[in-house]
C-alpha positions in Angstrom: 13.3 -18.4 12.1 10.9 -21.5 12.4 8.8 -20.5 9.5 11.7 -20.5 7.2 13.1 -23.8 5.7 16.1 -24.8 6.5 17.8 -23.9 3.0 16.1 -20.7 3.5 17.9 -19.9 6.8 21.1 -21.0 4.6 20.3 -18.8 2.3 19.5 -15.6 4.8 22.6 -16.6 6.6 24.6 -15.9 3.9 22.9 -12.7 2.4 23.7 -11.6 6.2 26.9 -11.7 5.4 27.1 -9.5 2.5 27.2 -12.9 -0.5 25.0 -12.0 -3.9 22.9 -14.7 -4.9 25.4 -15.9 -7.5 28.1 -16.1 -5.0 25.3 -18.1 -2.4 24.5 -19.7 -5.3 27.9 -21.3 -5.7 28.4 -21.9 -2.0 25.8 -24.4 -1.6 25.9 -25.8 -4.7 22.5 -24.7 -6.2 21.6 -22.4 -9.4 21.5 -18.6 -9.1 17.6 -19.4 -10.2 17.1 -21.3 -6.7 18.6 -18.6 -5.0 16.8 -15.8 -5.8 13.3 -17.7 -5.6 14.7 -18.6 -1.6 15.7 -14.8 -1.6 12.0 -14.3 -2.7 10.4 -16.7 -0.2 11.7 -15.4 2.3 11.2 -11.6 1.5 7.2 -12.8 1.6 7.4 -14.5 4.8 9.2 -11.7 6.5 6.7 -8.8 4.6 9.6 -7.5 3.0 9.5 -5.7 -0.3 13.3 -4.7 -1.3 16.7 -5.9 -1.5 17.6 -3.3 0.8 15.3 -4.6 3.2 16.2 -8.1 3.0 19.9 -7.6 3.2 19.3 -5.2 6.7 16.4 -8.0 7.6 19.4 -10.8 7.4 21.8 -8.7 9.0 19.3 -8.3 12.1 18.8 -11.8 12.0 22.0 -13.1 11.5 25.3 -12.3 12.8 28.9 -11.4 10.6 31.3 -13.9 11.3 34.3 -11.1 11.5 32.7 -7.2 12.0 33.8 -5.3 9.0 35.3 -1.9 9.5 33.2 0.6 9.8 32.5 3.4 7.4 34.4 6.5 7.4 31.8 9.0 7.7 34.1 12.2 7.7 34.8 11.3 4.3 31.0 11.9 2.8 28.9 15.2 2.7 26.0 15.5 5.1 23.2 14.8 2.6 25.6 11.3 1.5 26.0 10.4 5.1 21.8 10.9 5.5 21.4 8.8 2.7 23.2 5.8 3.7 21.9 5.6 6.7 18.4 5.3 5.2 19.7 2.7 3.1 21.3 0.7 5.9 18.3 1.0 7.5 16.9 -1.0 4.3 14.8 1.7 2.6 14.8 1.5 -1.2 16.3 4.6 -3.3 12.1 6.1 -3.7 11.6 5.4 -0.4 14.1 8.3 0.6 13.7 10.4 -2.2 10.0 10.6 -0.7 11.3 11.1 2.8 13.8 13.6 2.3 11.7 15.4 -0.6 14.4 14.6 -3.5 14.4 13.1 -6.6 15.4 9.0 -6.7 17.5 9.6 -9.3 19.5 12.0 -6.6 19.3 9.4 -4.3 21.0 7.1 -6.5 23.5 9.9 -7.0 24.3 10.2 -3.4 24.6 6.4 -3.2 27.2 6.4 -6.1 29.1 9.2 -4.7 29.1 7.3 -1.2 30.6 4.3 -2.6 33.0 5.7 -4.4 34.3 7.6 -1.7 34.0 4.6 0.8 35.2 2.1 -1.6 32.5 0.2 -1.6 30.6 -1.2 -5.0 27.6 -3.4 -3.7 24.0 -2.8 -2.0 25.5 -5.6 0.6 28.5 -3.8 1.0 26.9 -0.4 2.0 24.6 -2.1 4.4 26.8 -4.1 6.1 29.6 -1.5 6.5 27.2 1.2 7.6 25.3 -1.1 10.1 28.8 -1.2 12.1 29.0 1.9 12.6 27.5 3.2 15.8 25.9 6.5 13.7 23.3 3.5 12.4 20.1 3.9 14.0 17.2 1.4 13.1 14.6 2.1 10.7 12.1 3.0 13.2 14.5 6.1 14.5 15.6 7.9 11.6 16.7 11.0 11.4 19.4 14.0 11.0 22.8 12.3 12.6 24.0 13.4 16.0 24.5 17.1 16.0 22.8 17.4 12.7 19.5 18.6 14.6 16.1 18.5 13.7 13.2 16.1 14.5 13.6 12.3 14.6 11.1 10.7 11.7 9.2 7.7 11.8 10.1 5.8 8.4 6.4 4.2 8.6 4.3 7.0 8.5 6.2 8.7 6.0 7.7 6.3 3.9 4.7 4.5 3.3 2.6 7.6 2.2 
């Protein structure tokens, strides 16, 4: 955490709490452009390449003030649940598509349907709620959920191909 400025740590903390750039700007009394620049600096320093990775990273570095309710996994189809687990681990739609051999647009549709079924509207909400669930594992141990069978995949070897 020493590699971040005080303001970047504030932005990282608020990102971890699920706030959007505009909400963070209002909270800190800064412009949205300034907040986006801070988020960009954090991503560069942490070696992150997507907003999903930033949110997952922020959730791992900072603790939420109140734990959100866990996702109701039983309302999701198997593929929707799988996509949500990958999103919560910080993967982009393109990385998920490559990993499970479907198109990025199909991944996006699974995300949209999962969001509708779960009553969440933003990427931050999906990640925060999914990470509060015991069914979600870290990005290094991605694979089928318990009871689905199959082997565990290592995202580093598949997503970056």
